[in-house]
KEKE-3310 file (N, C-alpha, C; in steps of 0.2 Angstrom, whole numbers, plus 5000, padded with zeros to 4 digits):
npx = (4138:4136:4125:4124:4120:4103:4087:4082:4093:4101:4092:4092:4106:4106:4097:4104:4115:4109:4104:4116:4121:4113:4117:4123:4123:4125:4123:4109:4104:4107:4099:4086:4086:4086:4074:4065:4066:4076:4093:4108:4126:4130:4118:4116:4127:4124:4112:4114:4126:4138:4155:4161:4170:4168:4154:4155:4161:4151:4140:4146:4145:4131:4128:4134:4126:4115:4105:4105:4105:4115:4117:4125:4120:4118:4130:4131:4131:4118:4108:4097:4084:4085:4075:4058:4053:4062:4060:4049:4054:4062:4052:4046:4056:4057:4044:4045:4055:4048:4039:4047:4051:4040:4037:4048:4045:4034:4039:4047:4038:4033:4043:4043:4031:4033:4046:4057:4062:4063:4053:4055:4066:4061:4059:4051:4038:4025:4010:4012:4025:4026:4018:4026:4037:4031:4026:4038:4044:4035:4037:4050:4048:4040:4049:4059:4052:4049:4061:4065:4055:4058:4071:4069:4060:4068:4080:4091:4104:4101:4106:4107:4093:4088:4095:4089:4076:4078:4082:4071:4062:4068:4068:4054:4050:4045:4043:4054:4046:4034:4037:4041:4029:4021:4029:4028:4014:4014:4014:4025:4040:4052)
npy = (6466:6452:6450:6445:6428:6424:6418:6408:6403:6398:6388:6380:6376:6369:6358:6352:6347:6338:6329:6325:6318:6307:6301:6288:6271:6263:6272:6274:6261:6260:6270:6265:6254:6260:6266:6257:6257:6260:6255:6245:6246:6233:6227:6235:6232:6219:6220:6228:6222:6229:6231:6235:6246:6253:6255:6264:6276:6279:6282:6292:6302:6303:6307:6320:6327:6327:6318:6305:6300:6296:6286:6281:6267:6256:6251:6249:6256:6265:6269:6280:6287:6304:6312:6308:6310:6307:6293:6295:6302:6292:6283:6291:6293:6280:6279:6288:6282:6270:6276:6281:6269:6264:6274:6272:6260:6263:6271:6262:6254:6263:6262:6251:6254:6267:6269:6272:6260:6250:6241:6230:6224:6217:6223:6225:6225:6221:6217:6206:6207:6218:6214:6204:6212:6221:6211:6206:6218:6220:6208:6210:6221:6215:6205:6213:6220:6209:6205:6216:6216:6204:6206:6217:6210:6200:6206:6204:6206:6212:6204:6192:6190:6188:6177:6168:6168:6162:6150:6145:6144:6135:6123:6121:6120:6131:6146:6160:6172:6167:6163:6176:6183:6177:6181:6195:6196:6191:6178:6170:6163:6169)
npz = (5938:5948:5962:5979:5983:5982:5991:5982:5975:5986:5990:5979:5979:5991:5988:5978:5985:5993:5984:5979:5990:5989:5978:5977:5976:5988:5998:5996:5998:6012:6017:6013:6021:6034:6033:6037:6050:6065:6066:6070:6067:6064:6059:6048:6040:6037:6031:6020:6014:6014:6019:6035:6036:6023:6025:6036:6030:6021:6030:6037:6027:6025:6038:6038:6029:6037:6036:6042:6059:6073:6088:6102:6112:6125:6122:6109:6093:6086:6071:6063:6052:6050:6047:6044:6031:6022:6019:6011:6001:5995:5991:5982:5972:5967:5961:5951:5944:5940:5932:5922:5916:5911:5902:5893:5888:5881:5871:5865:5859:5850:5841:5832:5826:5819:5816:5803:5791:5800:5801:5792:5798:5808:5821:5835:5829:5830:5839:5848:5851:5858:5869:5875:5879:5888:5898:5902:5908:5918:5925:5929:5938:5948:5953:5958:5968:5976:5980:5988:5998:6004:6008:6017:6026:6031:6035:6027:6014:5998:5988:5995:5998:5985:5981:5990:5985:5973:5976:5982:5971:5963:5972:5973:5960:5953:5944:5945:5945:5950:5963:5967:5966:5976:5987:5987:5990:6003:6006:6004:6009:6008)
capx = (4141:4131:4124:4125:4115:4096:4084:4081:4100:4102:4088:4095:4112:4105:4094:4110:4119:4105:4104:4123:4122:4109:4119:4127:4119:4126:4119:4102:4102:4107:4093:4081:4085:4084:4067:4061:4067:4083:4098:4115:4131:4130:4112:4117:4132:4121:4106:4117:4131:4144:4160:4161:4174:4164:4148:4157:4162:4144:4137:4149:4143:4124:4127:4136:4120:4109:4100:4104:4107:4117:4118:4127:4115:4119:4137:4130:4129:4112:4107:4090:4083:4084:4068:4054:4051:4067:4057:4044:4059:4064:4046:4045:4061:4054:4038:4048:4059:4043:4035:4051:4051:4033:4038:4053:4041:4029:4044:4049:4032:4033:4049:4040:4025:4034:4053:4058:4066:4063:4048:4059:4071:4058:4060:4044:4033:4018:4007:4015:4032:4024:4015:4031:4041:4027:4026:4045:4045:4031:4040:4056:4046:4038:4055:4062:4048:4049:4068:4065:4051:4061:4076:4066:4057:4073:4086:4097:4105:4097:4108:4105:4086:4087:4097:4083:4070:4080:4082:4064:4059:4071:4066:4047:4049:4041:4047:4056:4040:4029:4039:4041:4022:4019:4033:4025:4008:4015:4013:4031:4045:4057)
capy = (6462:6448:6451:6439:6423:6424:6412:6403:6400:6394:6382:6376:6373:6364:6353:6349:6344:6333:6324:6322:6313:6301:6298:6282:6265:6261:6276:6273:6255:6262:6274:6261:6250:6264:6268:6252:6258:6261:6249:6245:6245:6226:6226:6239:6228:6213:6221:6231:6219:6233:6230:6240:6252:6256:6258:6270:6281:6281:6284:6299:6307:6304:6311:6327:6330:6327:6313:6300:6302:6290:6287:6275:6265:6250:6249:6248:6262:6264:6274:6281:6293:6311:6315:6302:6312:6303:6287:6297:6304:6286:6281:6296:6291:6273:6280:6291:6276:6266:6280:6281:6263:6264:6278:6269:6254:6266:6273:6256:6252:6267:6261:6247:6257:6273:6269:6271:6255:6245:6235:6225:6221:6213:6226:6227:6227:6218:6217:6201:6209:6223:6211:6201:6217:6223:6206:6206:6224:6219:6203:6213:6225:6210:6202:6218:6221:6203:6205:6222:6214:6198:6209:6220:6206:6196:6210:6202:6210:6211:6198:6186:6189:6186:6170:6164:6167:6158:6143:6143:6143:6128:6118:6120:6119:6136:6151:6166:6177:6164:6164:6183:6185:6175:6184:6201:6195:6190:6171:6167:6162:6174)
capz = (5943:5951:5969:5983:5981:5985:5993:5977:5974:5992:5990:5973:5981:5996:5984:5974:5990:5995:5978:5978:5995:5987:5972:5977:5978:5995:6003:5995:6002:6019:6019:6013:6027:6040:6032:6040:6057:6068:6065:6072:6062:6062:6055:6042:6036:6035:6026:6014:6011:6015:6024:6040:6034:6018:6028:6040:6026:6019:6036:6038:6022:6027:6044:6037:6026:6042:6033:6047:6066:6076:6095:6106:6117:6127:6119:6102:6089:6082:6067:6061:6048:6054:6045:6041:6025:6018:6016:6006:5995:5991:5987:5976:5967:5964:5957:5945:5940:5937:5926:5916:5913:5907:5896:5889:5885:5876:5866:5861:5855:5844:5836:5827:5822:5816:5814:5796:5789:5805:5800:5788:5802:5813:5828:5838:5824:5831:5846:5852:5853:5864:5875:5878:5882:5894:5902:5904:5912:5924:5929:5933:5944:5953:5956:5962:5974:5980:5984:5993:6003:6007:6012:6023:6031:6034:6036:6023:6009:5992:5985:5999:5997:5978:5982:5994:5981:5967:5979:5983:5965:5961:5976:5972:5953:5951:5941:5950:5945:5954:5970:5969:5967:5983:5992:5988:5993:6010:6007:6003:6015:6006)
cpx = (4135:4131:4125:4119:4108:4093:4084:4088:4102:4098:4090:4101:4111:4102:4100:4114:4116:4105:4111:4124:4118:4111:4124:4123:4119:4122:4112:4100:4102:4101:4086:4080:4083:4076:4062:4061:4075:4087:4105:4119:4131:4124:4113:4121:4128:4116:4109:4122:4138:4148:4159:4165:4171:4158:4150:4158:4155:4140:4139:4146:4135:4123:4129:4130:4114:4104:4099:4107:4109:4118:4120:4122:4117:4126:4136:4128:4123:4111:4099:4089:4082:4077:4064:4053:4056:4064:4052:4048:4061:4058:4045:4050:4059:4048:4041:4051:4054:4040:4040:4052:4045:4034:4042:4049:4037:4033:4046:4044:4031:4038:4046:4035:4028:4041:4054:4063:4066:4059:4051:4064:4068:4058:4054:4039:4026:4016:4010:4021:4031:4022:4021:4036:4037:4027:4033:4046:4041:4034:4046:4054:4044:4044:4058:4059:4048:4056:4068:4061:4055:4067:4074:4064:4063:4079:4092:4098:4101:4099:4106:4097:4084:4089:4092:4077:4072:4080:4075:4061:4062:4068:4058:4045:4044:4046:4049:4050:4035:4030:4039:4033:4019:4023:4029:4018:4008:4015:4020:4036:4051:4063)
cpy = (6458:6449:6444:6434:6424:6418:6406:6399:6396:6388:6377:6372:6368:6358:6349:6345:6338:6327:6321:6316:6306:6298:6293:6276:6263:6265:6275:6267:6256:6265:6270:6256:6254:6266:6263:6253:6258:6254:6250:6244:6238:6225:6229:6235:6222:6214:6224:6227:6223:6231:6236:6247:6256:6259:6264:6276:6284:6284:6291:6304:6308:6308:6319:6330:6330:6323:6307:6303:6295:6292:6280:6273:6257:6247:6248:6255:6261:6270:6274:6287:6299:6314:6309:6304:6309:6297:6289:6299:6297:6283:6285:6294:6284:6274:6283:6286:6272:6269:6280:6275:6262:6268:6275:6263:6257:6269:6268:6253:6256:6266:6256:6250:6263:6273:6267:6265:6250:6239:6229:6221:6217:6216:6228:6229:6225:6218:6212:6203:6214:6219:6207:6206:6220:6218:6206:6212:6222:6213:6205:6217:6221:6207:6207:6220:6215:6203:6211:6219:6208:6201:6213:6216:6202:6199:6207:6206:6208:6205:6192:6185:6186:6178:6165:6163:6162:6150:6140:6140:6136:6123:6116:6120:6124:6141:6157:6171:6174:6165:6171:6185:6183:6179:6191:6201:6193:6182:6167:6167:6167:6175)
cpz = (5947:5959:5973:5982:5985:5988:5988:5975:5980:5992:5984:5975:5986:5993:5981:5979:5992:5990:5977:5984:5993:5981:5972:5980:5985:5999:6002:5999:6009:6021:6018:6019:6033:6039:6036:6048:6059:6067:6067:6066:6059:6057:6048:6037:6033:6030:6020:6010:6011:6020:6029:6039:6028:6021:6032:6036:6023:6024:6037:6033:6024:6033:6042:6033:6030:6039:6038:6054:6069:6084:6098:6111:6118:6124:6112:6099:6085:6077:6065:6056:6052:6053:6042:6033:6020:6015:6011:6000:5991:5988:5981:5970:5964:5960:5951:5941:5936:5931:5920:5913:5909:5901:5891:5885:5880:5870:5862:5857:5849:5839:5830:5823:5818:5813:5807:5795:5794:5804:5796:5792:5808:5820:5830:5833:5825:5838:5851:5855:5859:5870:5878:5882:5888:5899:5906:5909:5919:5929:5933:5939:5949:5957:5960:5968:5979:5984:5989:5999:6007:6011:6018:6028:6035:6037:6033:6018:6003:5988:5988:5998:5990:5978:5985:5989:5975:5970:5980:5976:5962:5965:5975:5965:5950:5947:5946:5950:5950:5961:5972:5970:5974:5988:5993:5991:6000:6011:6007:6009:6014:6011)
residu = (UNK:UNK:UNK:UNK:UNK:UNK:UNK:UNK:UNK:UNK:UNK:UNK:UNK:UNK:UNK:UNK:UNK:UNK:UNK:UNK:UNK:UNK:UNK:UNK:UNK:UNK:UNK:UNK:UNK:UNK:UNK:UNK:UNK:UNK:UNK:UNK:UNK:UNK:UNK:UNK:UNK:UNK:UNK:UNK:UNK:UNK:UNK:UNK:UNK:UNK:UNK:UNK:UNK:UNK:UNK:UNK:UNK:UNK:UNK:UNK:UNK:UNK:UNK:UNK:UNK:UNK:UNK:UNK:UNK:UNK:UNK:UNK:UNK:UNK:UNK:UNK:UNK:UNK:UNK:UNK:UNK:UNK:UNK:UNK:UNK:UNK:UNK:UNK:UNK:UNK:UNK:UNK:UNK:UNK:UNK:UNK:UNK:UNK:UNK:UNK:UNK:UNK:UNK:UNK:UNK:UNK:UNK:UNK:UNK:UNK:UNK:UNK:UNK:UNK:UNK:UNK:UNK:UNK:UNK:UNK:UNK:UNK:UNK:UNK:UNK:UNK:UNK:UNK:UNK:UNK:UNK:UNK:UNK:UNK:UNK:UNK:UNK:UNK:UNK:UNK:UNK:UNK:UNK:UNK:UNK:UNK:UNK:UNK:UNK:UNK:UNK:UNK:UNK:UNK:UNK:UNK:UNK:UNK:UNK:UNK:UNK:UNK:UNK:UNK:UNK:UNK:UNK:UNK:UNK:UNK:UNK:UNK:UNK:UNK:UNK:UNK:UNK:UNK:UNK:UNK:UNK:UNK:UNK:UNK:UNK:UNK:UNK:UNK:UNK:UNK)
# end
């Protein structure tokens, strides 16, 4: 017969519940906004693109997991991260995702070099193909960082920030990567 759960089991169950709370893009966006500082419901709706009713449900789940705290002040309900370490958790997740992307690129490089029967099909068989893939991944990361930066700076949703970057690129006859580079460097109007 199995005895009562011990400390390791309790910790594993608590970690599972924490990651369940983080397992929704809307909740991650909410936490990312709050990582920049306290925000009202209106601020959160604007920054995340969520409707108030959907935002309320996501905030309720985050409050139940003690990840965010809310308090009414001056007639407005404001939220903030319950623990600043949550911002570190989001940063760690981004680091893991970037490492995974780099590992995936490395595995793709190996396909052309060692994949039986693939060389004749022209799938990543030369250094030029790898360079194109690496450049594409770097450009994607740059654009993602620029969207996050512009969104945080302006308080707009990611979609609105990306739209602003696209408009800048078109108006200035630049590529999205060039405008993104300026934005990340703090020179863009994003």
